[in-house]
Each structure stands twice: as structure tokens, then as C-alpha cells.
One Martini backbone bead per residue (centre of mass of N, CA, C, O) as a GRO file, in nm:
protein
  394
    1MET     BB    1  -1.605  -0.511   5.801
    2SER     BB    2  -1.690  -0.724   5.513
    3THR     BB    3  -1.727  -0.789   5.162
    4CYS     BB    4  -1.689  -1.011   4.928
    5ASN     BB    5  -1.574  -0.975   4.598
    6ILE     BB    6  -1.673  -1.271   4.512
    7CYS     BB    7  -1.907  -1.428   4.712
    8GLU     BB    8  -2.047  -1.216   4.925
    9ALA     BB    9  -1.956  -1.253   5.191
   10ARG     BB   10  -1.997  -1.172   5.521
   11HIS     BB   11  -1.791  -1.080   5.769
   12MET     BB   12  -1.502  -1.034   5.737
   13ALA     BB   13  -1.194  -1.103   5.857
   14PRO     BB   14  -0.925  -0.980   5.995
   15ALA     BB   15  -0.578  -1.051   5.901
   16TYR     BB   16  -0.467  -0.740   5.880
   17VAL     BB   17  -0.289  -0.473   6.055
   18SER     BB   18  -0.094  -0.223   6.050
   19PRO     BB   19   0.103  -0.095   6.299
   20GLU     BB   20   0.149   0.134   6.114
   21ASN     BB   21   0.071   0.462   5.964
   22VAL     BB   22   0.150   0.285   5.688
   23SER     BB   23   0.173   0.283   5.326
   24ILE     BB   24   0.238   0.083   5.022
   25THR     BB   25   0.288   0.085   4.695
   26SER     BB   26   0.376  -0.051   4.386
   27LEU     BB   27   0.537   0.245   4.340
   28THR     BB   28   0.672   0.331   4.621
   29GLU     BB   29   0.453   0.474   4.791
   30ILE     BB   30   0.419   0.672   5.076
   31ARG     BB   31   0.143   0.641   5.302
   32SER     BB   32  -0.101   0.728   5.491
   33GLY     BB   33  -0.211   0.462   5.664
   34ARG     BB   34  -0.362   0.167   5.701
   35THR     BB   35  -0.336  -0.173   5.635
   36GLU     BB   36  -0.617  -0.375   5.525
   37VAL     BB   37  -0.691  -0.727   5.572
   38PHE     BB   38  -0.922  -0.960   5.437
   39ALA     BB   39  -1.095  -1.277   5.508
   40CYS     BB   40  -1.243  -1.550   5.346
   41ALA     BB   41  -1.403  -1.846   5.462
   42HIS     BB   42  -1.536  -1.950   5.181
   43CYS     BB   43  -1.300  -1.869   4.931
   44GLY     BB   44  -1.012  -1.728   5.024
   45HIS     BB   45  -1.025  -1.436   5.002
   46LEU     BB   46  -0.836  -1.136   4.960
   47GLN     BB   47  -0.866  -0.794   5.101
   48THR     BB   48  -0.821  -0.449   5.045
   49THR     BB   49  -0.853  -0.144   5.131
   50PRO     BB   50  -0.915   0.100   4.936
   51LEU     BB   51  -0.827   0.358   4.791
   52PRO     BB   52  -0.890   0.665   4.746
   53ASP     BB   53  -0.992   0.728   4.444
   54LEU     BB   54  -0.920   0.485   4.245
   55ASP     BB   55  -0.986   0.580   3.956
   56ALA     BB   56  -0.809   0.838   3.960
   57TYR     BB   57  -0.541   0.702   4.020
   58TYR     BB   58  -0.526   0.534   3.743
   59ASP     BB   59  -0.574   0.779   3.550
   60GLU     BB   60  -0.344   1.002   3.689
   61GLN     BB   61  -0.103   0.842   3.886
   62TYR     BB   62  -0.037   0.562   3.742
   63ARG     BB   63   0.310   0.558   3.657
   64ILE     BB   64   0.418   0.293   3.479
   65LEU     BB   65   0.702   0.280   3.317
   66ILE     BB   66   0.720   0.600   3.175
   67ASP     BB   67   1.018   0.709   3.103
   68SER     BB   68   1.020   0.472   2.879
   69GLU     BB   69   0.978   0.235   2.642
   70ASP     BB   70   1.194   0.012   2.780
   71GLU     BB   71   1.106   0.010   3.052
   72ASP     BB   72   1.175  -0.232   3.320
   73GLN     BB   73   1.157  -0.522   3.495
   74LEU     BB   74   1.343  -0.731   3.685
   75TYR     BB   75   1.320  -1.073   3.697
   76LYS     BB   76   1.609  -1.215   3.617
   77ILE     BB   77   1.923  -1.399   3.661
   78VAL     BB   78   2.099  -1.589   3.401
   79ASP     BB   79   2.414  -1.635   3.363
   80GLY     BB   80   2.424  -1.298   3.362
   81GLU     BB   81   2.139  -1.265   3.242
   82LYS     BB   82   1.902  -1.028   3.179
   83ILE     BB   83   1.559  -1.065   3.266
   84PHE     BB   84   1.264  -0.938   3.161
   85ARG     BB   85   0.933  -0.930   3.216
   86VAL     BB   86   0.808  -0.906   2.932
   87ARG     BB   87   0.951  -1.134   2.796
   88HIS     BB   88   0.848  -1.360   2.984
   89GLN     BB   89   0.546  -1.314   2.947
   90VAL     BB   90   0.540  -1.365   2.637
   91ASP     BB   91   0.673  -1.641   2.627
   92THR     BB   92   0.453  -1.773   2.804
   93LEU     BB   93   0.206  -1.708   2.636
   94LEU     BB   94   0.304  -1.862   2.378
   95GLY     BB   95   0.318  -2.141   2.538
   96LYS     BB   96  -0.004  -2.143   2.623
   97ILE     BB   97  -0.101  -2.008   2.345
   98ASP     BB   98  -0.273  -2.097   2.042
   99PHE     BB   99  -0.253  -1.889   1.796
  100PRO     BB  100  -0.415  -1.806   1.543
  101HIS     BB  101  -0.407  -1.691   1.244
  102GLY     BB  102  -0.517  -1.363   1.285
  103ALA     BB  103  -0.589  -1.307   1.561
  104SER     BB  104  -0.787  -1.162   1.805
  105VAL     BB  105  -0.629  -0.933   2.039
  106LEU     BB  106  -0.633  -0.837   2.395
  107ASP     BB  107  -0.497  -0.578   2.602
  108PHE     BB  108  -0.608  -0.561   2.937
  109GLY     BB  109  -0.441  -0.327   3.090
  110CYS     BB  110  -0.160  -0.221   2.927
  111ALA     BB  111  -0.064   0.052   2.941
  112LYS     BB  112   0.209   0.091   2.727
  113GLY     BB  113   0.218  -0.198   2.565
  114ALA     BB  114   0.465  -0.396   2.591
  115SER     BB  115   0.342  -0.677   2.540
  116ALA     BB  116   0.213  -0.617   2.265
  117ARG     BB  117   0.475  -0.532   2.123
  118GLN     BB  118   0.623  -0.800   2.166
  119LEU     BB  119   0.410  -0.979   2.030
  120ALA     BB  120   0.419  -0.840   1.749
  121SER     BB  121   0.718  -0.921   1.691
  122CYS     BB  122   0.643  -1.236   1.696
  123ARG     BB  123   0.321  -1.173   1.586
  124PRO     BB  124   0.224  -0.993   1.308
  125ASP     BB  125  -0.064  -1.139   1.248
  126LEU     BB  126  -0.189  -1.010   1.477
  127LYS     BB  127  -0.484  -0.851   1.618
  128LEU     BB  128  -0.405  -0.585   1.805
  129HIS     BB  129  -0.528  -0.464   2.120
  130LEU     BB  130  -0.609  -0.171   2.337
  131PHE     BB  131  -0.652  -0.127   2.704
  132ASP     BB  132  -0.735   0.155   2.922
  133VAL     BB  133  -0.806   0.391   3.196
  134SER     BB  134  -0.581   0.557   3.042
  135ARG     BB  135  -0.422   0.829   2.838
  136MET     BB  136  -0.106   0.842   2.911
  137TYR     BB  137  -0.018   0.601   2.689
  138LEU     BB  138  -0.055   0.694   2.390
  139PRO     BB  139   0.240   0.761   2.294
  140PHE     BB  140   0.310   0.453   2.285
  141TRP     BB  141   0.095   0.340   2.091
  142GLN     BB  142   0.164   0.519   1.834
  143LYS     BB  143   0.433   0.343   1.760
  144PHE     BB  144   0.251   0.041   1.694
  145SER     BB  145  -0.046   0.160   1.651
  146GLU     BB  146  -0.394   0.202   1.596
  147PRO     BB  147  -0.677   0.380   1.680
  148ASP     BB  148  -0.883   0.136   1.599
  149ARG     BB  149  -0.716  -0.036   1.855
  150TRP     BB  150  -0.841   0.148   2.078
  151GLY     BB  151  -0.900   0.194   2.446
  152THR     BB  152  -1.061   0.424   2.681
  153HIS     BB  153  -1.240   0.367   2.977
  154ASP     BB  154  -1.429   0.269   2.730
  155VAL     BB  155  -1.560   0.011   2.572
  156PRO     BB  156  -1.615  -0.066   2.272
  157ALA     BB  157  -1.901  -0.192   2.140
  158HIS     BB  158  -1.763  -0.356   1.886
  159TRP     BB  159  -1.597  -0.563   2.084
  160HIS     BB  160  -1.817  -0.753   2.123
  161GLY     BB  161  -1.731  -1.073   2.041
  162LYS     BB  162  -1.421  -1.039   1.894
  163PHE     BB  163  -1.225  -1.231   2.066
  164ASP     BB  164  -1.002  -1.492   2.108
  165THR     BB  165  -0.814  -1.311   2.305
  166VAL     BB  166  -0.767  -1.218   2.656
  167PHE     BB  167  -0.520  -1.026   2.813
  168SER     BB  168  -0.413  -0.994   3.172
  169MET     BB  169  -0.149  -0.811   3.342
  170TYR     BB  170  -0.154  -0.706   3.641
  171VAL     BB  171  -0.482  -0.610   3.722
  172ALA     BB  172  -0.702  -0.757   3.910
  173GLU     BB  173  -0.575  -0.657   4.187
  174HIS     BB  174  -0.687  -0.342   4.141
  175VAL     BB  175  -0.987  -0.407   4.144
  176ALA     BB  176  -1.297  -0.357   4.310
  177ALA     BB  177  -1.461  -0.545   4.072
  178PRO     BB  178  -1.383  -0.852   3.963
  179VAL     BB  179  -1.644  -0.972   3.846
  180ALA     BB  180  -1.713  -0.747   3.647
  181PHE     BB  181  -1.442  -0.764   3.500
  182ALA     BB  182  -1.474  -1.058   3.399
  183ARG     BB  183  -1.742  -1.013   3.248
  184GLN     BB  184  -1.638  -0.809   3.049
  185ILE     BB  185  -1.432  -0.994   2.915
  186ALA     BB  186  -1.630  -1.219   2.834
  187SER     BB  187  -1.792  -1.022   2.633
  188LEU     BB  188  -1.531  -1.008   2.425
  189LEU     BB  189  -1.565  -1.297   2.352
  190LYS     BB  190  -1.576  -1.549   2.173
  191PRO     BB  191  -1.675  -1.839   2.100
  192GLY     BB  192  -1.411  -2.008   2.252
  193GLY     BB  193  -1.265  -1.813   2.409
  194THR     BB  194  -0.975  -1.660   2.581
  195LEU     BB  195  -0.854  -1.631   2.908
  196TYR     BB  196  -0.562  -1.436   3.038
  197TRP     BB  197  -0.410  -1.448   3.354
  198LEU     BB  198  -0.193  -1.228   3.548
  199ILE     BB  199  -0.101  -1.274   3.894
  200PRO     BB  200  -0.038  -1.260   4.204
  201ASP     BB  201   0.149  -1.464   4.447
  202VAL     BB  202   0.124  -1.448   4.781
  203ALA     BB  203   0.274  -1.719   4.864
  204ALA     BB  204   0.549  -1.629   4.687
  205ASN     BB  205   0.482  -1.306   4.772
  206PRO     BB  206   0.433  -1.132   5.060
  207ALA     BB  207   0.399  -0.834   4.959
  208ASP     BB  208   0.114  -0.847   4.837
  209PHE     BB  209  -0.040  -0.837   5.113
  210ILE     BB  210   0.061  -0.498   5.156
  211VAL     BB  211  -0.037  -0.370   4.906
  212ALA     BB  212  -0.234  -0.093   4.883
  213ASP     BB  213  -0.334  -0.133   4.555
  214HIS     BB  214  -0.411  -0.432   4.633
  215VAL     BB  215  -0.726  -0.549   4.664
  216ASN     BB  216  -0.643  -0.835   4.550
  217HIS     BB  217  -0.602  -1.184   4.683
  218PHE     BB  218  -0.566  -1.481   4.535
  219SER     BB  219  -0.712  -1.785   4.522
  220GLU     BB  220  -0.800  -2.074   4.385
  221HIS     BB  221  -1.088  -2.061   4.497
  222SER     BB  222  -1.165  -1.768   4.410
  223LEU     BB  223  -1.115  -1.809   4.108
  224ALA     BB  224  -1.328  -2.025   4.059
  225VAL     BB  225  -1.569  -1.848   4.143
  226LEU     BB  226  -1.524  -1.617   3.948
  227MET     BB  227  -1.546  -1.770   3.675
  228GLU     BB  228  -1.831  -1.874   3.722
  229LYS     BB  229  -1.964  -1.589   3.749
  230ALA     BB  230  -1.851  -1.507   3.445
  231GLY     BB  231  -1.897  -1.768   3.252
  232LEU     BB  232  -1.637  -1.944   3.299
  233LYS     BB  233  -1.387  -2.189   3.214
  234LEU     BB  234  -1.165  -2.332   3.415
  235ARG     BB  235  -0.861  -2.482   3.327
  236LEU     BB  236  -0.615  -2.321   3.482
  237ILE     BB  237  -0.347  -2.313   3.733
  238ASP     BB  238  -0.026  -2.144   3.730
  239SER     BB  239   0.271  -2.144   3.964
  240ARG     BB  240   0.555  -2.191   3.775
  241SER     BB  241   0.611  -1.989   3.525
  242HIS     BB  242   0.601  -1.773   3.761
  243GLU     BB  243   0.750  -1.584   3.978
  244ALA     BB  244   0.498  -1.487   4.180
  245GLY     BB  245   0.279  -1.618   3.972
  246LEU     BB  246  -0.051  -1.639   3.827
  247ILE     BB  247  -0.213  -1.852   3.600
  248ALA     BB  248  -0.524  -1.794   3.427
  249ILE     BB  249  -0.735  -2.020   3.238
  250ALA     BB  250  -1.018  -1.940   3.024
  251ASP     BB  251  -1.342  -2.020   2.891
  252THR     BB  252  -1.602  -2.019   2.717
  253ARG     BB  253  -1.887  -2.176   2.823
  254THR     BB  254  -2.006  -2.527   2.761
  255THR     BB  255  -1.891  -2.651   3.020
  256GLN     BB  256  -1.804  -2.772   3.306
  257SER     BB  257  -1.583  -2.732   3.543
  258ASN     BB  258  -1.292  -2.948   3.670
  259PHE     BB  259  -1.162  -2.779   3.874
  260ARG     BB  260  -0.899  -2.819   4.129
  261PRO     BB  261  -0.752  -2.745   4.391
  262SER     BB  262  -0.429  -2.817   4.529
  263SER     BB  263  -0.565  -2.724   4.802
  264SER     BB  264  -0.695  -2.653   5.086
  265LEU     BB  265  -0.856  -2.414   5.259
  266ALA     BB  266  -0.711  -2.465   5.530
  267ARG     BB  267  -0.424  -2.435   5.420
  268TRP     BB  268  -0.453  -2.148   5.319
  269GLN     BB  269  -0.528  -2.019   5.593
  270SER     BB  270  -0.256  -2.091   5.722
  271ASP     BB  271  -0.079  -1.927   5.527
  272VAL     BB  272  -0.201  -1.653   5.594
  273ARG     BB  273  -0.119  -1.645   5.892
  274GLY     BB  274   0.186  -1.648   5.828
  275ILE     BB  275   0.199  -1.381   5.670
  276ALA     BB  276   0.084  -1.202   5.892
  277SER     BB  277   0.307  -1.263   6.099
  278LEU     BB  278   0.546  -1.151   5.947
  279TRP     BB  279   0.435  -0.842   5.939
  280SER     BB  280   0.363  -0.765   6.238
  281GLY     BB  281   0.698  -0.763   6.344
  282LEU     BB  282   0.909  -0.654   6.134
  283GLY     BB  283   0.964  -0.354   6.197
  284SER     BB  284   1.083  -0.393   6.486
  285ARG     BB  285   1.320  -0.582   6.391
  286ILE     BB  286   1.462  -0.380   6.214
  287ARG     BB  287   1.515  -0.173   6.443
  288GLN     BB  288   1.684  -0.364   6.614
  289PHE     BB  289   1.911  -0.393   6.413
  290GLU     BB  290   1.978  -0.094   6.397
  291THR     BB  291   2.067  -0.065   6.709
  292GLN     BB  292   2.318  -0.279   6.669
  293ARG     BB  293   2.454  -0.061   6.527
  294PRO     BB  294   2.669   0.162   6.481
  295ALA     BB  295   2.700   0.477   6.515
  296ASN     BB  296   2.706   0.623   6.197
  297GLU     BB  297   2.685   0.387   6.016
  298PRO     BB  298   2.698   0.302   5.707
  299SER     BB  299   2.439   0.227   5.460
  300ALA     BB  300   2.230  -0.007   5.272
  301ILE     BB  301   1.979  -0.080   5.016
  302TYR     BB  302   1.862  -0.369   4.871
  303GLY     BB  303   1.646  -0.251   4.676
  304SER     BB  304   1.390  -0.036   4.490
  305GLY     BB  305   1.132  -0.154   4.586
  306PHE     BB  306   0.914  -0.259   4.806
  307TYR     BB  307   1.108  -0.375   5.021
  308GLY     BB  308   1.298  -0.133   5.038
  309THR     BB  309   1.078   0.070   5.122
  310TYR     BB  310   0.991  -0.072   5.375
  311ILE     BB  311   1.254  -0.051   5.530
  312ALA     BB  312   1.272   0.260   5.523
  313SER     BB  313   0.995   0.297   5.683
  314CYS     BB  314   1.116   0.149   5.954
  315LEU     BB  315   1.330   0.327   6.009
  316SER     BB  316   1.425   0.571   6.225
  317SER     BB  317   1.659   0.641   6.008
  318LEU     BB  318   1.823   0.772   5.697
  319ASN     BB  319   2.106   0.897   5.756
  320ASN     BB  320   2.286   0.617   5.708
  321VAL     BB  321   2.169   0.606   5.428
  322ARG     BB  322   2.328   0.625   5.110
  323CYS     BB  323   2.170   0.387   4.949
  324PHE     BB  324   2.059   0.220   4.670
  325VAL     BB  325   2.046  -0.119   4.534
  326ASP     BB  326   2.057  -0.217   4.175
  327ARG     BB  327   2.045  -0.433   3.881
  328ASN     BB  328   1.861  -0.237   3.738
  329PRO     BB  329   1.924  -0.013   3.485
  330PHE     BB  330   1.645   0.151   3.513
  331ARG     BB  331   1.722   0.241   3.821
  332GLN     BB  332   1.976   0.354   3.766
  333GLY     BB  333   2.016   0.704   3.853
  334LYS     BB  334   1.812   0.721   4.048
  335SER     BB  335   1.566   0.789   4.308
  336LEU     BB  336   1.497   0.722   4.671
  337LEU     BB  337   1.420   0.909   4.924
  338GLY     BB  338   1.688   1.084   4.842
  339LYS     BB  339   1.837   0.831   4.718
  340PRO     BB  340   2.053   0.668   4.545
  341ILE     BB  341   2.077   0.449   4.259
  342ILE     BB  342   2.290   0.164   4.239
  343ASP     BB  343   2.536  -0.026   4.156
  344PRO     BB  344   2.706  -0.275   4.317
  345ARG     BB  345   2.994  -0.167   4.213
  346GLU     BB  346   2.945   0.128   4.375
  347LEU     BB  347   2.997   0.041   4.651
  348ASP     BB  348   3.127   0.155   4.918
  349ASP     BB  349   3.375   0.049   5.137
  350SER     BB  350   3.240   0.185   5.400
  351ILE     BB  351   3.014  -0.023   5.355
  352ARG     BB  352   2.885  -0.292   5.587
  353THR     BB  353   2.568  -0.241   5.566
  354VAL     BB  354   2.285  -0.450   5.450
  355TYR     BB  355   1.965  -0.419   5.338
  356VAL     BB  356   1.742  -0.673   5.226
  357GLY     BB  357   1.505  -0.599   4.957
  358LEU     BB  358   1.362  -0.904   4.943
  359ASN     BB  359   1.234  -1.188   4.897
  360PRO     BB  360   1.244  -1.413   5.158
  361LEU     BB  361   1.233  -1.683   4.974
  362THR     BB  362   1.504  -1.561   4.781
  363ALA     BB  363   1.731  -1.375   4.905
  364ARG     BB  364   1.984  -1.548   4.958
  365GLN     BB  365   2.033  -1.626   4.663
  366SER     BB  366   2.034  -1.340   4.533
  367ILE     BB  367   2.271  -1.219   4.704
  368GLY     BB  368   2.475  -1.452   4.619
  369ASP     BB  369   2.477  -1.342   4.303
  370VAL     BB  370   2.667  -1.107   4.391
  371ASP     BB  371   2.976  -1.114   4.290
  372VAL     BB  372   3.112  -0.833   4.395
  373TRP     BB  373   3.045  -0.936   4.717
  374ARG     BB  374   3.196  -1.209   4.800
  375ASP     BB  375   3.469  -1.048   4.930
  376ARG     BB  376   3.287  -0.906   5.135
  377ASP     BB  377   3.242  -0.754   5.458
  378LEU     BB  378   2.908  -0.811   5.527
  379LYS     BB  379   2.618  -0.693   5.687
  380LEU     BB  380   2.313  -0.868   5.690
  381CYS     BB  381   1.962  -0.789   5.635
  382ILE     BB  382   1.732  -1.055   5.634
  383LEU     BB  383   1.436  -1.135   5.530
  384ASN     BB  384   1.239  -1.372   5.690
  385ASP     BB  385   1.011  -1.675   5.707
  386ASN     BB  386   1.047  -1.694   5.998
  387GLU     BB  387   0.999  -1.614   6.324
  388SER     BB  388   1.226  -1.389   6.333
  389ALA     BB  389   1.252  -1.232   6.034
  390ILE     BB  390   1.570  -1.217   6.102
  391HIS     BB  391   1.889  -1.216   5.930
  392SER     BB  392   2.225  -1.242   6.019
  393ALA     BB  393   2.509  -1.180   5.798
  394ALA     BB  394   2.853  -1.189   5.693
   0.00000   0.00000   0.00000
């Protein structure tokens, strides 16, 4: 039983409870405890039972991409060129928002400020400000910004009504009170100011559905209700500019929003049931594939992010797993669950079985793009989005 974080409807129905007593965070931490997802029948919002001590977790433990200034997530590879997430986020932001010269802009929930730093290099005229709930990122901010443009924990009082644009990238899914969060941002905007949110699209990336520290999983319907409650006019929701991401753009409201969701609430609820079904039996099917392989045969897991960690958590044993494989150079040379993370070119010839830890909606294409494996006789375990949920391919 739960109350909706957006519309406050009561008695939300459970949409999913993890079969195993294991949860995985967005930073690939494996924790004990079941992941519970609830669905609101009124606004289509999905929400996960928050981790204990959520505020302390983000203040002290959530150390995202903190090993170096340039560390980033690999977004995609186009014609052999690696495109990293921050570059794509900022390029898209600049394409969507027409920043006036000298505009005051705030990166709300900025972590180490990588997006703001990239934006500053493209638009040095902008008056960029940084806010986060943790002080652990201050050493990064000091390299490109001034202390009078920072805020941690509490928003400075003189920032209210100050900004032409506030952007917040992959933050709203983490907060326990999203309506209060949106209202706080709205209070920081000038009249006519713009809010720019980038959040996960659970329909395009099913992993978001079971990420333990993603409290909120937004539908177009729940986003519309949220912006109205925050006193903002929702201008658009864009599901195309980011793979597996939703852009929501809203303005301080002078007229009523005429936004309409792209599909019905009933269609959305059907999609949610499909995602829940995918995860409900996936772990047992991964173990079934595992038992079909020869005893003591060495294997690898492709992908050292959430999906790869999920596969590892489902296997009966990691003894046969020699390594994780990842094309992101910032991941290579590190380790996960005691196993090295290597470049695909380094995969030993003795390894014939690879568990593919990628988004099931795009996994087949992505694994097919690994040029150095095209002539190898590999047995692949691909997480699929159909009823079988496992696809074996040589």
C-alpha cells in the first residue's frame, strides 16, 4: 500500500516485487532487500520504495563518476567514434534551449558539474551556477567556477527568481518528493524562465524499472500532473533526442498548458505490465542458460553497468566468469565484483560463452557492432524483450 508521489492517490497497487532478496543501485551496488515498484492508476506514475536514509546516501555515498575529472559514461558509438554522455547531453540542451547572451543558468543536482563545465566551454558568456546535495564534488567545481556561484545542501536565498534556465539531468528520479523538488526549481526561475529536465525513459530502458535508488519512474501523464502542481507550463516531452531518456521542458506559467500525452493511460499501463513480466522470471531463465553450459567452461559478461551487474547477481556462481567486457575506456582497467573489466580485444580465446548485459531493446544491434568478435564462435546469452526473455545465439 502506498501513496502516489505525484497526484497523492492512495492505495497504489504493487506492479513488481523482485523474486530474489537482492536489489541493485544505479552505481551497480548489490544490496540485500527486495525491490518494490508501485503503479498509480490515476496518473500512471511508478515509484520504488526508497532506500533507507536516502538523504544521507546521496550526501555521503553516491559517488558518481568521481574517479577523475573526465570520467564519463559511454553513450553510443557511431562509425567507430565513441560519444560520451555529457557531450550528447550538452549538445542536445543547446539545440533545445535558445539561451540569451549572458543568461543566468543553474545546473541543479550537478554532481561534479561535468555538464556545466562542457556548457561553459561552448557558451562562456553564460552565468553558470551549480547546486548539489553533497559537498564531495567541490574539488571539481573549484577548477572551473567561483564559490559565489555554488550551493550545497540548502539553496541560497538570493537565488530565488534569479535564473533564466534551470536544467536538471538525471536527478528527479532519485528524489523522494518530486513535487516539492519541482516547486523549488520553479521558485528559482525568473518570470518566463525555463525548466529543462532529463530523466530516464523506463519504456525505452527496462532497467530503470528495477534500479533500487530510482524512486520515481515517470510517465507522460504523471509529468503533466507534476508540472501543473509545480505551477509550471509543460511545453513538451521529447523521447527521441536521447536514447532511453525523456526531456521535459516547462516554463513559468502565464497560460494553461495544452500538452497532451502521446498515448493513452491504458496503453501505458499495458506497457508497465510487460516490463514487470520481463523482470519477474528473468533471473531463473539466466540460471537455466547457465546450467546448459558445460561445467567449468569459462565465460564473460559484456557490460559492466546495471545489466551486467544484474546478470552477475542472478548466476548461481561467478567462478566461471573470468571478466567483464566494456567498450568504455573509463571502465577498462577497473574491477567489478572481483572480476577485471577489459576491452573486447582482450577477451581470451578460451572464452566461448558471453552473457550480454545490455538493454534488451538494443542489445542485438550493439553486440553486433563489436567488430573484433565478428569472426569468433561465441555462444551469447542475450536478454530479450519477448516472452522467453533469453535468446541464445552462436
